[in-house]
C-alpha positions in Angstrom: 45.9 -24.6 107.7 49.2 -25.4 107.6 50.7 -23.9 104.4 53.9 -25.8 104.6 51.9 -29.2 104.0 52.9 -31.3 101.1 51.0 -33.5 98.7 51.3 -36.8 100.5 50.1 -34.9 103.6 47.2 -33.5 101.7 46.3 -36.8 100.6 46.3 -38.1 104.3 44.1 -35.5 105.5 41.5 -36.2 102.5 41.7 -40.0 103.6 40.9 -38.6 107.0 38.0 -36.6 105.9 36.3 -39.4 103.9 36.8 -41.8 106.9 34.7 -39.3 109.1 32.1 -38.9 106.4 31.6 -42.8 106.1 30.9 -42.6 110.1 28.4 -39.9 109.4 26.6 -42.2 107.0 26.8 -45.0 109.2 24.9 -42.8 111.9 22.6 -41.5 109.2 21.8 -44.8 108.3 20.2 -45.7 111.6 18.0 -42.7 111.6 14.2 -42.8 110.5 13.5 -41.3 107.3 12.3 -37.8 108.5 15.3 -37.4 110.4 17.6 -38.3 107.6 15.9 -35.7 105.5 16.0 -33.2 108.1 19.6 -33.3 108.8 21.3 -35.3 105.9 25.2 -35.6 106.9 25.2 -32.0 108.1 26.0 -31.7 111.8 27.1 -30.0 114.7 30.9 -30.4 113.9 30.4 -29.5 110.2 28.7 -26.1 111.4 31.3 -25.3 113.9 34.4 -25.8 111.8 33.3 -24.7 108.5 30.2 -22.7 108.5 30.5 -20.4 111.7 27.9 -22.5 113.6 25.1 -22.1 111.1 22.4 -24.7 112.3 21.1 -24.6 108.6 23.1 -25.6 105.5 24.6 -22.3 103.9 24.3 -21.3 100.2 27.7 -21.2 98.7 27.3 -18.5 95.9 31.1 -18.9 94.9 32.3 -20.1 91.4 35.6 -21.4 92.9 37.4 -22.9 96.1 40.7 -21.5 97.0 43.7 -23.8 98.2 46.4 -23.2 101.1 49.2 -24.2 98.7 50.4 -25.7 95.4 50.4 -29.3 97.1 46.9 -29.0 98.0 45.6 -27.9 94.8 47.5 -30.6 93.0 46.2 -33.4 95.3 42.5 -31.7 95.2 42.4 -31.5 91.3 43.9 -34.8 90.5 40.9 -36.2 92.6 43.1 -37.7 95.6 41.5 -35.7 98.3 37.7 -34.3 98.7 37.3 -31.2 96.9 34.7 -28.9 95.0 37.1 -26.8 93.2 34.7 -25.3 91.0 30.8 -25.0 90.9 30.6 -26.4 87.6 32.0 -29.6 88.6 30.6 -29.5 92.3 29.6 -27.3 95.5 29.3 -27.7 99.1 25.5 -26.7 98.8 25.0 -29.6 96.2 26.8 -31.7 98.6 24.2 -31.2 101.2 21.5 -32.1 98.9 23.3 -35.3 96.9 24.2 -36.6 100.5 20.8 -36.6 101.9 19.4 -37.8 98.6 21.5 -40.7 98.5 20.6 -41.6 101.9 16.6 -41.3 101.4 16.8 -43.6 97.9 18.7 -46.1 100.3 16.7 -45.8 103.3 16.0 -49.1 105.2 18.5 -51.1 103.5 22.4 -51.5 103.5 22.8 -50.5 100.0 25.6 -48.3 99.2 25.1 -45.2 96.7 25.7 -41.8 96.0 24.3 -39.0 93.9 24.9 -36.4 91.3 22.5 -33.3 91.3 22.1 -31.6 88.0 20.4 -28.5 86.4 17.2 -30.6 85.7 15.6 -33.7 85.2 16.3 -33.9 81.7 19.7 -33.3 82.3 19.9 -36.2 84.8 18.5 -38.7 82.2 21.2 -37.5 79.7 23.8 -37.3 82.3 22.8 -40.9 83.5 22.6 -42.5 80.2 25.2 -41.1 78.1 28.0 -42.9 79.6 26.3 -46.4 78.6 26.2 -45.3 74.8 29.9 -44.5 74.0 31.4 -46.2 71.2 32.5 -49.7 72.2 33.6 -52.1 69.3 32.9 -55.2 71.7 28.8 -54.1 71.3 28.4 -52.2 67.9 25.2 -50.9 66.9 24.1 -50.0 70.7 20.3 -49.8 71.2 18.1 -48.8 74.4 15.2 -50.6 75.4 12.4 -48.6 77.3 8.9 -48.5 78.3 6.8 -46.3 75.8 4.9 -44.9 78.5 7.3 -42.1 79.7 7.3 -38.1 80.1 7.2 -36.4 76.7 10.8 -34.7 77.2 12.2 -38.5 77.9 10.5 -39.6 74.7 12.2 -36.6 72.5 15.3 -37.0 74.4 15.2 -40.9 73.5 13.6 -40.4 69.9 14.7 -37.2 68.5 18.2 -36.7 70.1 19.4 -40.1 70.3 17.5 -42.0 67.6 17.1 -39.6 64.8 20.3 -37.5 65.4 22.6 -40.1 66.8 21.2 -43.3 64.9 21.0 -44.9 68.3 18.2 -47.8 67.9 15.4 -47.0 70.5 13.2 -50.0 71.2 9.8 -49.1 72.9 8.1 -51.5 75.2 4.4 -50.9 74.7 3.1 -53.1 77.8 6.0 -52.8 80.7 4.0 -55.4 82.5 4.8 -57.7 79.9 8.4 -59.1 80.7 8.0 -61.2 77.7 8.1 -57.9 75.5 10.9 -56.6 77.4 12.9 -59.8 77.0 12.1 -59.7 73.2 13.7 -56.2 72.8 16.9 -57.1 74.2 20.0 -58.3 72.6 23.7 -58.3 73.0 24.1 -54.6 72.1 21.3 -53.6 74.3 23.1 -50.8 76.7 20.3 -50.4 79.6 16.9 -50.9 80.3 14.7 -47.7 81.3 11.3 -47.3 82.8 9.1 -44.8 84.9 7.6 -45.6 88.2 4.7 -44.7 87.8 4.8 -42.9 84.4 3.6 -39.6 83.6 1.0 -39.2 82.7 -0.7 -42.6 82.4 0.7 -43.7 86.0 1.8 -47.4 84.3 4.1 -49.2 86.5 6.1 -52.3 86.2 7.5 -55.0 88.2 10.8 -53.5 89.3 12.4 -56.7 90.7 11.7 -58.8 87.7 12.6 -55.9 85.0 16.0 -55.5 87.3 16.6 -59.4 87.4 16.2 -59.3 83.6 18.3 -56.6 82.9 21.3 -58.2 85.0 20.9 -61.6 83.2 22.1 -59.4 80.0 24.6 -57.6 82.0 22.9 -54.1 81.8 21.6 -51.6 84.2 18.0 -50.7 85.0 17.3 -47.0 85.1 14.3 -46.3 86.7 12.7 -42.5 86.8 10.9 -42.4 90.2 9.7 -38.9 90.0 6.2 -39.3 90.5 6.8 -41.9 93.6 9.7 -40.2 95.3 11.8 -42.1 98.1 9.0 -41.5 100.5 7.0 -44.0 98.7 9.2 -46.3 96.5 13.0 -46.7 96.4 13.8 -48.8 93.3 17.5 -49.4 94.0 16.2 -51.6 97.2 14.3 -53.6 94.5 17.1 -54.4 92.3 17.5 -51.2 90.2 20.9 -49.8 89.4 20.3 -45.9 88.9 17.4 -43.9 89.9 16.6 -40.2 88.2 14.3 -37.7 89.5 13.1 -34.5 88.4 13.7 -33.0 91.8 11.6 -29.9 90.6 8.6 -31.7 91.2 7.5 -33.2 94.8 10.9 -33.4 96.3 11.3 -29.4 95.8 7.3 -29.4 96.0 7.0 -25.5 96.7 8.2 -24.9 93.0 10.8 -22.5 93.5 13.6 -24.4 91.7 14.6 -26.5 88.8 16.5 -29.5 89.5 17.7 -33.2 88.8 19.1 -36.1 90.7 20.8 -39.2 89.6 21.5 -41.7 92.6 23.1 -45.0 91.8 24.1 -47.9 93.6 27.7 -48.7 94.0 29.4 -51.6 92.0 26.4 -51.5 89.6 26.0 -54.0 86.7 27.3 -52.7 83.2 29.2 -54.6 80.3 30.2 -51.2 79.1 32.7 -49.0 80.9 35.6 -48.6 83.4 35.7 -50.8 86.7 36.1 -46.9 88.0 32.6 -46.1 86.4 30.8 -49.2 87.6 32.3 -48.9 91.1 30.8 -45.5 91.8 28.7 -44.0 89.0 27.2 -41.0 90.7 30.9 -39.7 91.7 32.6 -40.8 88.5 30.2 -39.0 86.3 30.6 -36.0 88.3 34.4 -35.8 88.4 34.6 -36.9 84.7 31.8 -36.5 82.1 29.7 -34.1 84.2 32.7 -31.7 84.6 33.2 -31.5 80.8 29.5 -31.3 79.6 28.5 -28.8 82.5 24.8 -29.4 83.6 25.6 -28.1 87.0 23.0 -27.1 89.8 22.6 -23.8 91.0 23.9 -23.8 94.7 20.8 -21.5 95.6 18.6 -24.3 93.8 20.1 -27.1 95.8 19.4 -25.5 99.0 15.9 -24.5 98.0 15.3 -28.3 97.0 16.9 -29.5 100.1 14.6 -27.3 102.3 11.7 -29.0 100.9 12.9 -32.4 101.0 12.7 -32.4 104.9 8.9 -32.3 104.7 8.6 -34.9 101.7 7.2 -37.8 103.6 4.4 -35.7 105.2 3.4 -33.9 101.9 3.4 -37.0 100.1 1.1 -38.5 102.8 -1.7 -35.8 102.4 -1.2 -35.4 98.7 -2.0 -39.2 98.4 -4.8 -38.9 100.6 -6.2 -36.1 98.7 -5.7 -37.9 95.3 -7.4 -41.1 96.7 -10.5 -39.1 97.4 -10.6 -37.6 94.1 -9.8 -40.6 92.0 -13.0 -42.2 93.8 -15.2 -39.5 93.4 -14.2 -39.3 89.6 -14.6 -43.2 89.3 -18.2 -43.1 89.8 -18.8 -39.6 87.7 -20.9 -39.8 84.8 -18.9 -37.6 82.7 -15.5 -39.5 83.5 -14.9 -42.2 80.8 -11.8 -43.9 82.9 -9.7 -43.0 86.0 -6.2 -44.0 85.9 -4.7 -44.2 89.6 -2.8 -47.0 91.1 -4.8 -46.8 94.3 -8.0 -47.8 92.9 -9.2 -51.5 92.9 -10.0 -50.9 89.1 -6.4 -50.3 88.4 -5.3 -53.0 86.0 -2.0 -53.7 88.2 -3.3 -52.4 91.7 -1.8 -55.5 93.4 1.7 -54.5 92.2 1.2 -50.8 93.3 0.3 -52.2 96.8 3.8 -54.0 96.9 5.9 -51.1 95.7 3.8 -48.0 96.8 4.0 -47.6 100.6 4.4 -44.7 102.7 7.9 -44.9 104.4 7.8 -45.8 108.2 4.5 -47.0 108.0 2.1 -49.7 107.3 0.1 -47.8 105.0 -0.3 -47.9 101.2 -0.2 -44.5 99.5 -0.1 -44.1 95.7 1.5 -40.8 94.9 0.0 -37.1 94.0 -1.1 -37.9 90.2 -3.7 -39.4 88.3 -5.0 -39.3 84.9 -8.6 -39.2 84.0 -10.5 -39.4 80.3 -13.2 -37.1 79.5 -16.3 -38.7 77.8 -16.4 -37.1 74.6 -19.0 -37.5 71.6 -16.8 -38.8 69.2 -13.5 -41.3 69.8 -11.0 -38.8 69.3 -12.9 -35.8 70.3 -11.6 -33.1 72.9 -14.7 -30.6 73.0 -15.8 -31.5 76.3 -12.1 -31.8 77.9 -11.4 -28.4 76.8 -14.7 -26.9 78.3 -13.7 -28.8 81.6 -10.3 -27.8 81.3 -11.2 -24.1 81.0 -13.4 -23.9 83.7 -11.1 -25.0 86.3 -10.8 -22.1 88.9 -8.6 -23.3 91.9 -6.4 -25.6 90.0 -3.9 -24.2 87.8 -3.7 -24.8 84.3 0.0 -25.6 83.5 2.6 -28.5 82.7 3.7 -28.6 86.1 3.2 -31.3 89.0 4.3 -32.7 92.4 3.3 -29.1 93.6 1.9 -28.3 96.8 -0.5 -26.2 94.7 -3.1 -28.4 92.5 -2.3 -28.3 88.7 -4.3 -29.9 85.9 -2.6 -30.7 82.2 -4.1 -31.4 78.8 -0.8 -33.9 78.0 -1.8 -34.0 74.2 -1.5 -30.2 73.9 1.2 -29.7 76.3 4.1 -32.3 77.7 3.3 -34.8 74.7 2.5 -32.4 72.0 5.8 -32.8 70.2 6.0 -36.3 69.7 2.9 -36.5 67.3 0.0 -38.7 67.2 1.9 -41.9 66.7 4.2 -41.2 69.8 1.2 -40.3 71.6 -0.4 -43.6 70.8 2.6 -45.2 72.1 2.4 -43.4 75.4 -1.3 -44.1 75.8 -2.2 -40.3 75.6 -5.4 -39.3 74.1 -7.1 -36.2 73.3 -9.4 -36.4 76.1 -6.5 -37.0 78.7 -6.3 -34.6 81.6 -3.6 -35.3 84.1 -4.3 -34.0 87.9 -1.7 -33.4 90.2 -3.2 -32.9 94.0 -1.3 -30.1 96.0 -1.6 -29.8 99.9 -5.0 -27.6 99.6 -8.0 -29.2 101.8 -9.3 -32.1 99.5 -12.9 -30.7 99.7 -11.8 -27.7 98.0 -10.1 -29.6 95.2 -13.0 -32.2 94.5 -15.1 -29.0 94.6 -13.1 -27.3 92.0 -13.0 -30.5 89.6 -16.6 -30.8 90.2 -17.7 -27.3 89.0 -15.4 -27.7 86.2 -17.2 -30.8 85.0 -20.6 -29.2 85.4 -19.4 -27.1 82.1 -19.7 -30.2 79.7 
C-alpha cells in the first residue's frame, strides 16, 4: 500500500470499498437462502486480495489493526472509511458473521439492514434497547411496553436492571395477541415495543404486522426476539419490525460451541428518540458509538464457529421442526400430559397465525420450530412431584437450560430459566411448576419420542 497517500485519498479509497461491498450485497440478494448462508459476502476476490486465497473465512485472533500511515489512521478512526481498528469495536471475523446475518434476516425482500454481533443474546438485548432509553426532556419518564411472555433473563433485565435499579417503567402485556392491551399500555413516553416470537418457553406468538403498525403510529420501534424461530422460519423485519435480536448461541449456532448475540436493524427505522444518524443505520451506529464504549464484543473465534453453523441452518430447522411436530402429536394424546404448547398443533390457540408467520424458507411448507412446552399432570394444582419424576428419568435428552441444540435438551423452567423472577413473575410468563420445555435436536425422531415415553412411565 502506498505510504504517501493523504487523508483525502484514503477517504476516496474507502468510498470505493463501500461501493464494491454494495455490489456484493446486490449480488447476494439474488441468491437462495442456503447460498447466502454458505457464502455471505466472502468471495474469491476478498480471499485472494486479503486472505491468501483461503476459501473459508479466517479467524482474526488479533486485538488491533495496523495502518499504513497517519493519514489512513486519522481517516479510519474518524469513521470516514471502513475499518475495524480494534476488536472491542469490530473485527473482520465478526464482519463475516454480521454481513451474513443481515442478508438472512432480510432475505426475500428489498429491505436494507445491518447487523451488530455481541458477546451474548443478553448483551444483544441490552445493546439494542439502551439507545432508546436515554434522557430526553421532550419525553420524560420513559417506559417500556413488552410482552410478559419472555425468557427469564429478559424478564430480569427489564424488571430488575431497568425498573428497580434505573426506575424505568416496565409495562407488561399479559396477552400478546390482544392488540387493545398493547395499545392501552402505550403513551407519549413509551420508547419501544418488545416481544418474543415465539416466546421461550411458552411458545406464545403475536401478530408482528399489527404490533409493528401500532408501534409506528406512536413513532416508536418494534423490537422482536426471534431466537426460537430463526430467519429460516420467520423474518420479523419483512413483517414490519424495526430490530431483531437473537441469542445466536441457540439454533443459529446449533453445535453448542459458542455464546453469541445478534442485532439486525432495518435502515431508516422509526423512532422519536435519538439522532438522525442513529435512525439511518442503527446497528452500525451502535457499533461505532455506544457499543464501542460499553465493550460487549464477540470473540472472533465464536463468530466463525457461529457462522459455520449458520450454513446448515435451514436444513437443521427442517429436521428439528419435523421431530418436534411428531413429539407434540404423541404427547397431545398421552394420558399423563395435561397440555402441550406447540404452534404446529391445531389445538394451539393461535395456530392459524403461526401458519402465516412460520414457514420454512424457500419452500411451501409450514414448520413450527424446535421447541415445545408441556404441562405434566399433577395431583395438586401447583404440584411438581410427577414433573420431577419424569424429568429425572430422562436418559438420552439432556437436563440443562440450553435449547436450539443439535442434541435434545429438556428444562424445568420454574427452577431454572425463570427461577429468579419469583412466583408473581412466573405467573406473568405463564410458567407453572409442572412446565417442561423440550428442545428437539437432530437425533432420529423415534429415539427422541422413545426417551420421552420411558421417562413418562416413571410417573
